[in-house]
Steps between C-alpha positions, in 0.01 A plus 500: 500500500865524390699813581708638214757772458456585132745699289392673177778645283489831314778716355692647792288352774345191650161508669481268798160386623424277796177315427267245648241363260395813309571741786790747495658505847819701448675686220831668415687642203860391449712720275855358493639814331352723771527321837340669801827451697319420828723277711817587308803537731778743409843604615439872466625842604337796673466764229337785693357542850163678501400567862220727383310199367635251752732284299776466244537440131706191429694413183431137409728479196420485128357853518232388745418658834242474774378672815591366843270627780688558826294490818605612846758257632633407157880464469687824431585507131725727296509590134718258306459224758462141379181323605304186421136571419192309384224636278184505711268678257497521121517825309146630458299819491791690350728410793804275495554180694496509879774323693556329833840512672648156559851594611714818512875515441520198273853417394466346154655546159176389338260783418148499368254210500609202709171308538193542276157498659227249414318528168121535489488130407705404805284716727173347378647149511592556866152633583336201328739210574260227381423661163610313187691723257350507148668682210378587153828516308858370505608859570301498824640159592853634458433762769400245764784472754637159599327521839156499331555255215371203699167682534457557127236309304622347176412661170374847414151623587353846432276676747146358510255743343340596832838572660617704202182708522544551876860618448398735218227644723765615748586777252147644525452761776133398529454180703174301486388401849235258630141618507534716190734745670812653349811663639704762316869509595683831457869514593637844590851602611382518862254211533277243330136609481235229458138598434238228546193565287152457644341156452169453325194566713380200698130453547352393829793621712573839657736695278781537755478130593525394136790735428690391810464135397611577144810687619586228752466222244715688247791564736679160470517535121623858529771406751617223265526755219714723722740210545496387136575856381747558785333828595709638784553796728194692615174356361167678551175319419166677461221245561183538300193672637558455873461761770832572673383353830424166330842475338667410829323164482697419182833501686463143627445350152782718361743368761389143435547539124851644549628204705630284209713786363871421560585871533273522808311819410330686784158659506532826694128567529252738340599861438281797586382502140391137523788348303644164605874551548745218430879508499690232310880471492645670193782261406450421131355725225126466454362333189353830368841666536678215322248493216498877448873563536693577178632141503150362557363702209781379275429136582129560433592610147685172440212292639259687272717433195519126570127471566352742248761623251734210417594651160668799666849589379549839664377684810466877462448694819568799718837530667377356833370170366792450260752568778324248725508236226870564438576447869377137488682353199433143616122560490536646151706201389252254654210666318701488177572129546131427543414707191777340296674831425655788695300811577634845421429817698439853375459811715236740367545831680156609382338235721442537876749314719310172539294496181596236245397339173620192311599458137483178298788598271 
């Protein structure tokens, strides 16, 4: 019955899984070369006021900027003014980081980052304070901060097979649910659409009764998947095979299943089209966005090489994938260390942006 916070190391990222027995309770990706910046505090400067969209663009230093929403009653700011701000939302969906004003008119010679925010490891460790930290490599152990070292188990232990499979399954948009049901998750720029497929026919029970029970019993697993994948913003769920009037009865089990979520998502009810509407705070990028970003695709190439093509000497690819690999030299170097030789990169303009091949020589 022990609770573990397990770290698995891959080139450019660590995968952090909170587990109990063979159950995956929480999950996060940690990419040290691409921090999400949430919680970072900056001495910054107002770059441009944009009353038309209700805020201001703020220069954070090191060629970084963010958007500061300004509500009614906010302090009067001017372009060029010094401010202290905190990152309240990571860059996602093609938009930059969002900021929160801590103090205007800051007199300081120090510009840029003054306090970094918590890492994904620190956030999960705070959410699960009794979990023992387990690492798989010395590289992972080196990333554990002093405040967590007393919680670390001795030695190096890889993910158990069942946990590794559960983490890998988070990359699949199709989610198996109890009772033979499935849910298909489709992220769009505006919302997350989740379609629950009809369960197998049940004999001896009225069809609507059986389908209601199947949907109800599948909801806790689906809500856990929303948390594990960090699906955020507007989420619309289409239950399987239920008349619209019967879908209202699913709201109570939805609300119950959402209670353990630390982001406190809210169920807003059932829309006129019969879709269950949930809103979940959009603070960190979702797992699908992280995995399918240019950086995520580049790291997938390196994982593939280590697992399936260890004789690789050169990666040939379109300009998009090669550029993404070049932007994380530490991940490239780590992969090379594990292979026992450096990897070279070659841009093939005849290939689509994110298409790639490997060469043994």
